[in-house]
LUMKENU-760848 format. One record per residue (C-alpha): residue number from 1; y, x, z; residue in one letter. Coordinates in Angstrom, 1 decimal, padded with zeros to 4 digits, m for minus. Each point is the difference from the previous one (the first is absolute). Layout:
N
pos:NUM&v:Y&u:X&w:Z&code:A;
...
***
This chain:
394
pos:1&v:m023.7&u:m014.5&w:m005.0&code:M;
pos:2&v:m003.0&u:002.1&w:m001.5&code:T;
pos:3&v:000.5&u:004.1&w:001.3&code:T;
pos:4&v:m002.3&u:002.2&w:001.6&code:R;
pos:5&v:002.3&u:m000.2&w:002.9&code:F;
pos:6&v:000.6&u:m003.5&w:000.9&code:A;
pos:7&v:m002.9&u:m000.7&w:002.6&code:A;
pos:8&v:000.9&u:003.0&w:001.8&code:V;
pos:9&v:003.7&u:m000.6&w:000.0&code:A;
pos:10&v:m000.9&u:m003.4&w:001.6&code:E;
pos:11&v:m001.5&u:001.7&w:002.7&code:E;
pos:12&v:002.6&u:002.7&w:000.5&code:L;
pos:13&v:002.6&u:m003.3&w:000.7&code:R;
pos:14&v:000.5&u:000.1&w:003.5&code:E;
pos:15&v:m000.2&u:003.3&w:000.4&code:D;
pos:16&v:003.1&u:000.4&w:m002.5&code:L;
pos:17&v:002.3&u:m002.6&w:001.5&code:I;
pos:18&v:m000.8&u:001.6&w:003.4&code:G;
pos:19&v:001.3&u:003.4&w:m001.4&code:V;
pos:20&v:003.3&u:m001.5&w:m001.3&code:R;
pos:21&v:000.8&u:m001.8&w:002.4&code:R;
pos:22&v:m000.7&u:003.2&w:002.3&code:E;
pos:23&v:002.4&u:001.8&w:m002.6&code:L;
pos:24&v:002.4&u:m003.1&w:000.3&code:H;
pos:25&v:000.6&u:000.5&w:003.4&code:R;
pos:26&v:000.4&u:003.8&w:000.1&code:A;
pos:27&v:002.4&u:000.0&w:m003.1&code:V;
pos:28&v:001.9&u:003.2&w:m000.4&code:E;
pos:29&v:003.0&u:000.8&w:m002.6&code:T;
pos:30&v:000.7&u:003.1&w:m002.2&code:G;
pos:31&v:m002.3&u:003.2&w:m000.2&code:L;
pos:32&v:m001.3&u:000.8&w:003.7&code:D;
pos:33&v:m002.6&u:m002.7&w:000.6&code:L;
pos:34&v:m001.9&u:001.1&w:002.9&code:P;
pos:35&v:m001.5&u:m002.9&w:001.1&code:R;
pos:36&v:m000.9&u:m001.1&w:m003.7&code:T;
pos:37&v:m001.7&u:002.8&w:m000.5&code:Q;
pos:38&v:m001.9&u:m000.1&w:002.8&code:E;
pos:39&v:m001.4&u:m003.7&w:m000.9&code:I;
pos:40&v:m000.7&u:001.3&w:m003.3&code:L;
pos:41&v:m001.9&u:003.6&w:000.7&code:L;
pos:42&v:m001.9&u:m002.8&w:002.6&code:R;
pos:43&v:m001.0&u:m002.1&w:m002.7&code:E;
pos:44&v:m001.2&u:002.9&w:m002.2&code:L;
pos:45&v:m001.9&u:001.9&w:002.6&code:E;
pos:46&v:m003.5&u:000.2&w:m001.3&code:G;
pos:47&v:000.3&u:m000.7&w:m003.5&code:L;
pos:48&v:m000.9&u:003.6&w:m001.6&code:G;
pos:49&v:003.8&u:000.3&w:m001.6&code:L;
pos:50&v:001.6&u:003.6&w:000.1&code:E;
pos:51&v:003.3&u:m000.9&w:001.9&code:I;
pos:52&v:003.3&u:001.9&w:m000.9&code:T;
pos:53&v:002.9&u:m001.3&w:002.6&code:L;
pos:54&v:003.8&u:001.0&w:m001.5&code:G;
pos:55&v:002.1&u:002.8&w:001.7&code:T;
pos:56&v:003.5&u:m002.0&w:m000.4&code:S;
pos:57&v:m001.1&u:m003.6&w:000.5&code:L;
pos:58&v:m002.8&u:m002.0&w:001.5&code:S;
pos:59&v:m001.8&u:m000.4&w:m003.4&code:S;
pos:60&v:m004.1&u:m000.1&w:m000.4&code:I;
pos:61&v:m001.7&u:001.2&w:m002.8&code:T;
pos:62&v:m003.9&u:m000.9&w:000.3&code:A;
pos:63&v:m002.1&u:001.4&w:m003.3&code:V;
pos:64&v:m003.6&u:m001.9&w:m000.7&code:L;
pos:65&v:m002.4&u:002.0&w:m001.9&code:R;
pos:66&v:m002.5&u:m002.1&w:m002.0&code:G;
pos:67&v:m003.9&u:000.9&w:m001.1&code:G;
pos:68&v:000.6&u:000.0&w:m003.2&code:R;
pos:69&v:002.6&u:002.7&w:m002.2&code:P;
pos:70&v:003.1&u:m002.0&w:m001.2&code:G;
pos:71&v:003.4&u:000.2&w:000.1&code:P;
pos:72&v:002.9&u:m000.2&w:002.5&code:V;
pos:73&v:001.8&u:m003.9&w:000.8&code:V;
pos:74&v:002.5&u:m000.6&w:002.6&code:L;
pos:75&v:000.6&u:m003.2&w:002.0&code:L;
pos:76&v:003.1&u:m000.4&w:002.0&code:R;
pos:77&v:001.1&u:m001.8&w:003.5&code:G;
pos:78&v:003.8&u:000.6&w:001.3&code:D;
pos:79&v:000.5&u:000.2&w:003.8&code:M;
pos:80&v:003.0&u:m000.6&w:001.6&code:D;
pos:81&v:002.3&u:m003.3&w:000.7&code:G;
pos:82&v:003.8&u:m000.9&w:000.0&code:L;
pos:83&v:002.4&u:000.0&w:002.7&code:P;
pos:84&v:m000.3&u:m003.6&w:000.2&code:V;
pos:85&v:000.0&u:m002.0&w:003.5&code:T;
pos:86&v:m002.9&u:m002.5&w:m000.7&code:E;
pos:87&v:000.7&u:m003.4&w:000.1&code:A;
pos:88&v:m003.7&u:m001.7&w:m000.8&code:T;
pos:89&v:m001.1&u:m001.1&w:003.3&code:G;
pos:90&v:m003.5&u:001.1&w:m000.5&code:L;
pos:91&v:m002.1&u:001.1&w:002.7&code:P;
pos:92&v:m000.5&u:003.4&w:m001.5&code:F;
pos:93&v:003.8&u:000.2&w:m000.9&code:A;
pos:94&v:001.7&u:003.7&w:000.8&code:S;
pos:95&v:002.1&u:m000.1&w:002.5&code:T;
pos:96&v:001.6&u:003.6&w:m000.8&code:S;
pos:97&v:002.7&u:m001.1&w:m001.8&code:G;
pos:98&v:m001.4&u:001.3&w:m003.4&code:A;
pos:99&v:m002.4&u:m002.1&w:m002.2&code:M;
pos:100&v:m002.9&u:m000.1&w:m002.7&code:H;
pos:101&v:002.4&u:m001.8&w:m002.0&code:A;
pos:102&v:m001.0&u:001.1&w:m003.2&code:C;
pos:103&v:m003.7&u:m000.7&w:000.7&code:G;
pos:104&v:m001.2&u:004.0&w:000.4&code:H;
pos:105&v:m002.2&u:m001.0&w:002.9&code:D;
pos:106&v:m001.7&u:m001.8&w:m002.9&code:L;
pos:107&v:m000.3&u:002.7&w:m002.3&code:H;
pos:108&v:m001.5&u:002.1&w:002.4&code:M;
pos:109&v:m002.8&u:m001.9&w:001.2&code:A;
pos:110&v:m000.6&u:m001.2&w:m003.6&code:G;
pos:111&v:m000.2&u:004.0&w:m000.5&code:L;
pos:112&v:m002.4&u:000.4&w:002.5&code:L;
pos:113&v:m001.9&u:m002.6&w:m001.2&code:G;
pos:114&v:m000.4&u:001.7&w:m003.2&code:A;
pos:115&v:m000.9&u:002.8&w:001.4&code:V;
pos:116&v:m003.3&u:m001.5&w:002.5&code:R;
pos:117&v:m001.0&u:m001.8&w:m003.9&code:L;
pos:118&v:000.2&u:003.4&w:m001.8&code:L;
pos:119&v:m001.6&u:002.0&w:003.0&code:V;
pos:120&v:m003.1&u:m002.7&w:m000.1&code:A;
pos:121&v:m000.4&u:001.0&w:m003.5&code:C;
pos:122&v:000.6&u:003.5&w:000.2&code:R;
pos:123&v:m003.2&u:000.9&w:m001.6&code:D;
pos:124&v:000.4&u:m001.7&w:m003.0&code:E;
pos:125&v:003.7&u:000.9&w:m000.4&code:L;
pos:126&v:000.7&u:001.9&w:m003.0&code:S;
pos:127&v:002.9&u:002.3&w:001.0&code:G;
pos:128&v:002.2&u:000.4&w:002.6&code:T;
pos:129&v:003.0&u:m002.2&w:001.1&code:V;
pos:130&v:003.0&u:000.6&w:002.6&code:I;
pos:131&v:001.5&u:m002.5&w:002.5&code:F;
pos:132&v:003.6&u:001.1&w:000.3&code:M;
pos:133&v:001.7&u:m002.2&w:003.5&code:F;
pos:134&v:003.0&u:001.2&w:m000.7&code:Q;
pos:135&v:003.3&u:m000.6&w:002.2&code:P;
pos:136&v:003.6&u:m000.2&w:m000.5&code:G;
pos:137&v:000.1&u:m002.5&w:m003.1&code:E;
pos:138&v:002.8&u:m001.7&w:001.0&code:E;
pos:139&v:002.8&u:002.2&w:m001.3&code:G;
pos:140&v:m001.2&u:003.5&w:001.6&code:Q;
pos:141&v:m002.1&u:000.9&w:m003.5&code:A;
pos:142&v:m003.0&u:000.4&w:002.2&code:G;
pos:143&v:m002.2&u:000.1&w:m003.4&code:G;
pos:144&v:001.9&u:002.9&w:m001.5&code:R;
pos:145&v:m000.7&u:002.2&w:003.5&code:I;
pos:146&v:m003.4&u:m001.0&w:m000.3&code:M;
pos:147&v:m000.1&u:001.3&w:m004.0&code:I;
pos:148&v:001.5&u:003.3&w:001.6&code:E;
pos:149&v:m002.3&u:000.6&w:002.7&code:E;
pos:150&v:m003.0&u:m000.2&w:m002.8&code:G;
pos:151&v:m001.0&u:m003.8&w:000.4&code:V;
pos:152&v:m001.0&u:000.3&w:m003.7&code:L;
pos:153&v:m001.9&u:003.1&w:000.4&code:D;
pos:154&v:m001.9&u:m000.9&w:003.1&code:A;
pos:155&v:m003.3&u:m000.7&w:m001.6&code:A;
pos:156&v:000.2&u:003.6&w:m002.3&code:G;
pos:157&v:001.4&u:m001.4&w:m003.0&code:Q;
pos:158&v:002.1&u:m003.0&w:m001.2&code:R;
pos:159&v:m000.6&u:m004.0&w:m000.1&code:P;
pos:160&v:m000.8&u:m001.2&w:m002.9&code:V;
pos:161&v:001.6&u:m003.4&w:000.9&code:A;
pos:162&v:002.1&u:m001.5&w:003.2&code:A;
pos:163&v:m000.2&u:m003.4&w:001.5&code:Y;
pos:164&v:002.1&u:m001.9&w:002.8&code:A;
pos:165&v:000.2&u:m003.3&w:000.9&code:I;
pos:166&v:003.4&u:m001.7&w:001.5&code:H;
pos:167&v:m000.2&u:m003.1&w:001.4&code:V;
pos:168&v:002.4&u:m002.6&w:000.1&code:D;
pos:169&v:001.4&u:m003.1&w:002.3&code:S;
pos:170&v:001.4&u:m002.3&w:m002.8&code:A;
pos:171&v:m002.9&u:000.0&w:m002.2&code:T;
pos:172&v:m002.7&u:m002.4&w:000.4&code:P;
pos:173&v:m003.1&u:001.4&w:001.6&code:R;
pos:174&v:m002.7&u:001.8&w:m001.9&code:G;
pos:175&v:002.0&u:000.2&w:m003.2&code:Q;
pos:176&v:000.4&u:002.7&w:m001.6&code:I;
pos:177&v:003.1&u:001.6&w:m001.7&code:V;
pos:178&v:000.3&u:003.0&w:m002.2&code:T;
pos:179&v:001.3&u:001.4&w:m003.5&code:R;
pos:180&v:m000.2&u:002.8&w:m002.2&code:E;
pos:181&v:003.0&u:002.4&w:m000.6&code:G;
pos:182&v:003.3&u:m000.7&w:002.7&code:A;
pos:183&v:m001.2&u:m001.6&w:003.0&code:M;
pos:184&v:002.6&u:000.7&w:002.2&code:M;
pos:185&v:003.6&u:002.0&w:000.0&code:A;
pos:186&v:001.0&u:003.1&w:000.6&code:S;
pos:187&v:002.8&u:000.0&w:003.2&code:A;
pos:188&v:002.8&u:002.2&w:000.1&code:S;
pos:189&v:003.2&u:m000.2&w:002.0&code:A;
pos:190&v:003.4&u:001.3&w:m001.0&code:M;
pos:191&v:002.5&u:001.1&w:003.1&code:R;
pos:192&v:003.9&u:m000.2&w:m000.9&code:M;
pos:193&v:002.9&u:001.3&w:002.6&code:T;
pos:194&v:003.2&u:m001.5&w:m002.2&code:L;
pos:195&v:003.1&u:001.7&w:001.6&code:R;
pos:196&v:003.3&u:m000.8&w:m000.2&code:G;
pos:197&v:003.0&u:000.7&w:002.5&code:T;
pos:198&v:000.2&u:m002.6&w:002.6&code:G;
pos:199&v:003.3&u:m001.2&w:001.5&code:G;
pos:200&v:001.7&u:m002.8&w:001.5&code:H;
pos:201&v:m001.4&u:m004.1&w:m000.7&code:A;
pos:202&v:003.7&u:m000.6&w:m000.6&code:A;
pos:203&v:001.4&u:002.4&w:m002.4&code:F;
pos:204&v:m003.2&u:000.3&w:m002.3&code:P;
pos:205&v:001.9&u:001.3&w:m002.8&code:Q;
pos:206&v:000.5&u:003.5&w:002.2&code:L;
pos:207&v:m003.7&u:000.9&w:m000.5&code:G;
pos:208&v:m002.9&u:m000.9&w:m001.9&code:I;
pos:209&v:m002.3&u:m002.2&w:001.6&code:D;
pos:210&v:m003.5&u:000.4&w:m001.2&code:P;
pos:211&v:m001.2&u:m003.5&w:001.2&code:V;
pos:212&v:001.0&u:m001.8&w:m003.3&code:P;
pos:213&v:m001.1&u:002.8&w:m002.0&code:V;
pos:214&v:m003.2&u:m000.4&w:001.7&code:A;
pos:215&v:m000.4&u:m003.5&w:m001.3&code:A;
pos:216&v:000.6&u:001.2&w:m003.6&code:Q;
pos:217&v:m003.1&u:002.4&w:000.5&code:L;
pos:218&v:m001.9&u:m002.8&w:001.2&code:I;
pos:219&v:000.9&u:m002.7&w:m002.7&code:L;
pos:220&v:m000.7&u:003.2&w:m002.5&code:A;
pos:221&v:m003.8&u:000.7&w:001.2&code:V;
pos:222&v:m000.6&u:m003.9&w:m001.0&code:Q;
pos:223&v:001.8&u:m000.1&w:m003.3&code:A;
pos:224&v:m002.1&u:003.9&w:m001.0&code:F;
pos:225&v:m003.6&u:m001.8&w:001.0&code:T;
pos:226&v:001.2&u:m002.7&w:m003.2&code:A;
pos:227&v:001.7&u:002.4&w:m002.3&code:R;
pos:228&v:m001.3&u:003.2&w:000.2&code:R;
pos:229&v:m003.6&u:m000.7&w:000.3&code:L;
pos:230&v:m002.3&u:m001.7&w:m002.5&code:P;
pos:231&v:m001.4&u:m003.5&w:000.9&code:A;
pos:232&v:m003.1&u:000.7&w:m000.5&code:T;
pos:233&v:m000.1&u:003.2&w:002.4&code:D;
pos:234&v:002.3&u:m001.0&w:002.7&code:Q;
pos:235&v:001.2&u:001.3&w:003.4&code:A;
pos:236&v:000.2&u:m001.8&w:003.8&code:V;
pos:237&v:003.4&u:001.8&w:001.5&code:I;
pos:238&v:000.6&u:m001.4&w:003.2&code:S;
pos:239&v:003.3&u:001.0&w:002.5&code:I;
pos:240&v:m001.8&u:000.0&w:003.2&code:T;
pos:241&v:002.7&u:002.0&w:002.2&code:R;
pos:242&v:003.3&u:m000.4&w:m000.2&code:L;
pos:243&v:002.7&u:001.5&w:002.9&code:S;
pos:244&v:003.4&u:001.6&w:000.5&code:S;
pos:245&v:001.2&u:002.5&w:002.9&code:D;
pos:246&v:002.8&u:m003.0&w:000.7&code:S;
pos:247&v:m000.5&u:m000.7&w:003.7&code:E;
pos:248&v:003.2&u:m002.0&w:000.1&code:A;
pos:249&v:001.5&u:m003.1&w:m002.1&code:S;
pos:250&v:003.3&u:001.7&w:m000.6&code:N;
pos:251&v:m001.5&u:003.0&w:m001.5&code:V;
pos:252&v:m001.0&u:000.7&w:m003.5&code:L;
pos:253&v:m003.4&u:001.4&w:000.0&code:A;
pos:254&v:000.0&u:004.0&w:m001.8&code:A;
pos:255&v:m003.5&u:m000.5&w:m000.8&code:S;
pos:256&v:m002.8&u:m002.2&w:m000.9&code:V;
pos:257&v:m003.9&u:000.8&w:000.4&code:F;
pos:258&v:m001.8&u:m002.3&w:m002.5&code:L;
pos:259&v:m003.6&u:000.4&w:m000.7&code:E;
pos:260&v:m001.8&u:m001.2&w:m003.2&code:A;
pos:261&v:m004.0&u:m001.0&w:m000.3&code:N;
pos:262&v:m001.5&u:000.8&w:m003.8&code:I;
pos:263&v:m002.9&u:m001.5&w:m000.9&code:R;
pos:264&v:m001.2&u:000.7&w:m003.8&code:T;
pos:265&v:m003.4&u:m000.9&w:m001.8&code:L;
pos:266&v:000.2&u:003.3&w:m002.0&code:S;
pos:267&v:000.9&u:004.1&w:000.1&code:Q;
pos:268&v:002.6&u:m000.4&w:m002.9&code:A;
pos:269&v:002.2&u:m003.1&w:001.7&code:T;
pos:270&v:m000.4&u:001.7&w:003.0&code:L;
pos:271&v:001.5&u:003.2&w:m002.2&code:D;
pos:272&v:002.5&u:m001.8&w:m001.8&code:T;
pos:273&v:001.4&u:m001.7&w:004.1&code:V;
pos:274&v:m000.1&u:003.6&w:001.3&code:R;
pos:275&v:001.7&u:001.5&w:m002.9&code:A;
pos:276&v:002.8&u:m003.0&w:m000.8&code:Q;
pos:277&v:001.2&u:m001.8&w:003.6&code:L;
pos:278&v:001.2&u:002.9&w:001.8&code:P;
pos:279&v:002.3&u:000.6&w:m002.9&code:V;
pos:280&v:001.2&u:m003.5&w:m000.7&code:L;
pos:281&v:000.4&u:m000.3&w:003.8&code:L;
pos:282&v:002.2&u:003.7&w:000.3&code:T;
pos:283&v:002.0&u:m001.3&w:m002.8&code:G;
pos:284&v:000.6&u:m003.3&w:002.0&code:I;
pos:285&v:001.2&u:001.9&w:003.1&code:A;
pos:286&v:001.5&u:002.5&w:m001.7&code:E;
pos:287&v:002.6&u:m002.2&w:m001.7&code:A;
pos:288&v:000.9&u:m001.6&w:003.2&code:N;
pos:289&v:001.3&u:003.0&w:001.6&code:G;
pos:290&v:m003.9&u:000.5&w:001.8&code:C;
pos:291&v:m002.5&u:002.2&w:000.5&code:T;
pos:292&v:m003.8&u:m000.5&w:m000.3&code:L;
pos:293&v:m002.8&u:002.1&w:001.6&code:E;
pos:294&v:m003.5&u:m000.8&w:m001.1&code:I;
pos:295&v:m003.4&u:000.8&w:001.1&code:E;
pos:296&v:m002.8&u:m001.3&w:m002.0&code:F;
pos:297&v:m003.6&u:m000.8&w:001.7&code:I;
pos:298&v:m003.1&u:m000.2&w:m001.7&code:A;
pos:299&v:m002.8&u:m002.0&w:001.6&code:S;
pos:300&v:m002.9&u:m001.5&w:m001.4&code:Y;
pos:301&v:m001.0&u:000.1&w:m003.4&code:P;
pos:302&v:m001.3&u:m003.1&w:m002.1&code:V;
pos:303&v:m003.6&u:m000.6&w:000.9&code:T;
pos:304&v:m001.2&u:000.1&w:m003.2&code:Y;
pos:305&v:m003.9&u:m001.8&w:m000.2&code:N;
pos:306&v:m001.8&u:002.0&w:m003.1&code:D;
pos:307&v:m000.9&u:m002.2&w:m002.8&code:P;
pos:308&v:m003.1&u:001.0&w:m000.7&code:A;
pos:309&v:m000.8&u:m000.1&w:004.0&code:E;
pos:310&v:001.4&u:m003.0&w:000.7&code:T;
pos:311&v:m001.8&u:m001.6&w:m003.0&code:R;
pos:312&v:m003.5&u:001.0&w:001.4&code:E;
pos:313&v:001.6&u:m000.9&w:003.8&code:V;
pos:314&v:000.6&u:m003.5&w:m001.5&code:L;
pos:315&v:m003.5&u:m000.2&w:m001.4&code:Q;
pos:316&v:m001.6&u:000.6&w:003.3&code:V;
pos:317&v:002.8&u:m002.7&w:001.8&code:L;
pos:318&v:m001.4&u:m002.4&w:m002.5&code:D;
pos:319&v:m003.6&u:000.6&w:000.7&code:D;
pos:320&v:000.4&u:m000.1&w:003.9&code:L;
pos:321&v:002.4&u:m003.2&w:000.2&code:V;
pos:322&v:m000.1&u:m001.3&w:m003.0&code:G;
pos:323&v:003.0&u:m000.1&w:m002.9&code:A;
pos:324&v:001.5&u:m002.6&w:001.9&code:E;
pos:325&v:000.8&u:001.6&w:003.0&code:R;
pos:326&v:001.6&u:003.0&w:m001.4&code:V;
pos:327&v:003.4&u:m000.2&w:m001.2&code:T;
pos:328&v:001.3&u:002.3&w:m002.6&code:R;
pos:329&v:003.5&u:000.7&w:000.9&code:L;
pos:330&v:002.5&u:m000.8&w:m003.2&code:E;
pos:331&v:003.0&u:002.2&w:001.5&code:A;
pos:332&v:m000.3&u:002.7&w:002.8&code:P;
pos:333&v:001.7&u:m000.3&w:003.4&code:S;
pos:334&v:003.2&u:001.9&w:001.1&code:M;
pos:335&v:m001.4&u:000.6&w:003.4&code:A;
pos:336&v:m001.3&u:003.8&w:000.1&code:S;
pos:337&v:m003.1&u:001.7&w:001.3&code:E;
pos:338&v:m000.8&u:003.8&w:000.7&code:D;
pos:339&v:m003.2&u:m000.5&w:m001.3&code:F;
pos:340&v:001.8&u:000.8&w:m003.2&code:S;
pos:341&v:000.0&u:003.8&w:000.9&code:Y;
pos:342&v:m004.1&u:m000.4&w:m000.6&code:V;
pos:343&v:000.3&u:m001.7&w:m003.2&code:L;
pos:344&v:002.2&u:002.4&w:m001.1&code:Q;
pos:345&v:m002.7&u:002.5&w:000.2&code:E;
pos:346&v:m003.0&u:m002.0&w:m000.6&code:V;
pos:347&v:m000.5&u:m002.7&w:m002.1&code:P;
pos:348&v:m000.6&u:m003.2&w:001.8&code:G;
pos:349&v:001.0&u:m003.4&w:001.3&code:A;
pos:350&v:001.4&u:m001.1&w:002.9&code:L;
pos:351&v:m001.2&u:m003.9&w:000.7&code:V;
pos:352&v:001.5&u:m002.8&w:002.4&code:F;
pos:353&v:m002.1&u:m002.8&w:001.6&code:V;
pos:354&v:001.6&u:m003.4&w:001.3&code:G;
pos:355&v:m000.4&u:m000.3&w:004.0&code:A;
pos:356&v:002.1&u:m002.5&w:000.6&code:A;
pos:357&v:m000.8&u:m002.3&w:002.8&code:P;
pos:358&v:m001.2&u:m003.5&w:000.0&code:D;
pos:359&v:003.7&u:m001.1&w:001.5&code:S;
pos:360&v:001.5&u:001.3&w:m003.5&code:G;
pos:361&v:001.4&u:003.0&w:m001.6&code:P;
pos:362&v:002.2&u:002.2&w:002.3&code:L;
pos:363&v:002.3&u:003.1&w:m001.9&code:P;
pos:364&v:m001.1&u:003.7&w:001.1&code:L;
pos:365&v:001.6&u:002.0&w:002.1&code:H;
pos:366&v:001.7&u:m003.4&w:002.2&code:S;
pos:367&v:m000.2&u:000.3&w:003.6&code:D;
pos:368&v:m003.0&u:m003.6&w:m000.5&code:D;
pos:369&v:m002.1&u:001.7&w:m002.5&code:A;
pos:370&v:m003.8&u:m001.3&w:000.6&code:I;
pos:371&v:m002.3&u:001.5&w:m001.8&code:F;
pos:372&v:m004.1&u:m002.2&w:m000.4&code:D;
pos:373&v:m002.2&u:002.8&w:000.9&code:D;
pos:374&v:m002.6&u:m002.0&w:m001.5&code:A;
pos:375&v:000.6&u:002.2&w:m003.1&code:V;
pos:376&v:m001.3&u:003.1&w:001.5&code:L;
pos:377&v:m003.7&u:m000.3&w:m001.5&code:P;
pos:378&v:001.4&u:m000.6&w:m003.3&code:L;
pos:379&v:002.4&u:003.1&w:000.1&code:Q;
pos:380&v:m002.7&u:002.3&w:000.7&code:A;
pos:381&v:m002.4&u:m001.7&w:m002.7&code:Q;
pos:382&v:002.3&u:000.9&w:m002.3&code:V;
pos:383&v:001.4&u:003.3&w:001.1&code:L;
pos:384&v:m003.8&u:001.1&w:m000.1&code:A;
pos:385&v:m000.8&u:m001.6&w:m003.2&code:E;
pos:386&v:003.0&u:001.8&w:m001.8&code:L;
pos:387&v:m001.2&u:003.0&w:001.7&code:A;
pos:388&v:m003.8&u:m000.6&w:m000.9&code:W;
pos:389&v:000.5&u:m000.7&w:m003.9&code:R;
pos:390&v:002.6&u:002.4&w:m000.7&code:R;
pos:391&v:m002.6&u:002.8&w:001.4&code:L;
pos:392&v:m002.9&u:m001.9&w:m002.2&code:E;
pos:393&v:002.7&u:000.3&w:m003.0&code:R;
pos:394&v:m000.5&u:003.5&w:000.6&code:G;
***
């Protein structure tokens, strides 16, 4: 591994692991993360950064101005955990009922490492770096809120590129994964209330029972993805919630509530789903004497890695760790990420770094997810090197 940052990053190893484990114990969820923010501000103190705090969320924007003129690059790390009770048994496990089951504690610590690496060579830095510490990635669109509050304009001019790292407890330690184009799916939801009339379970012919109609809707959703969308640009649509208003076994429901989670890899496919699926389902409901109310909730857009930036990123990664440790994904993930909001505004890339423990791969978001924090120096190096080289390119 040959990089100007390798030796210093290795010297930071124990400090980065220590702060990561402190953040793991202090995990908070959502947009309001006062303890997490307090720890990060302590770590950033005295580094000569221009720091701005969020007004509607516990975000931190830190600006490092280099000693030489040049453009602006943004590096992002997310801060929030998940409402999952930890079952890892680690000595630094959270006991609050929340957990860093998606590795955001490593994201923060890795970004802190990049801050320190770049601060140490401030005088030679050809431009400015914005460090974006972001709450609310797990469904609260904290990235969008930070953009609305001005993170992209924090340095006085817009970034020319933006980069982020996400660790993965299911990928071998130190393996780096990315791809050009769509990297992760969009995420949306469709909430549906199907109304019949209810009635006595012994006399269904006297009313309109929405439950079997709901079953037809569910089957129609599955057929829609297979027959209305191109095989080369599929969507994943899952019915994730289903309930009725009946509270007795001898009472027909008057209404059924359904919620669908929608994942797509292009805006065109999402537009097709949004335009055609409600028409299809409403028609089925009305043909059975029911009414259907639909609420469409757009969440995260597609996480799109700019092809030109990603090719440069891949060259940097090959130089740092060797091409054998860099995986170029053939297909994107159907999971979603709100770094997508930044990548809608600024060309850049999201990169995954493997952090599977020696005991074997574990899924993200599980109560026993364990991340090997030995990857923290690598995270710091990669982020710092990406920023350095992009600024050098001008």
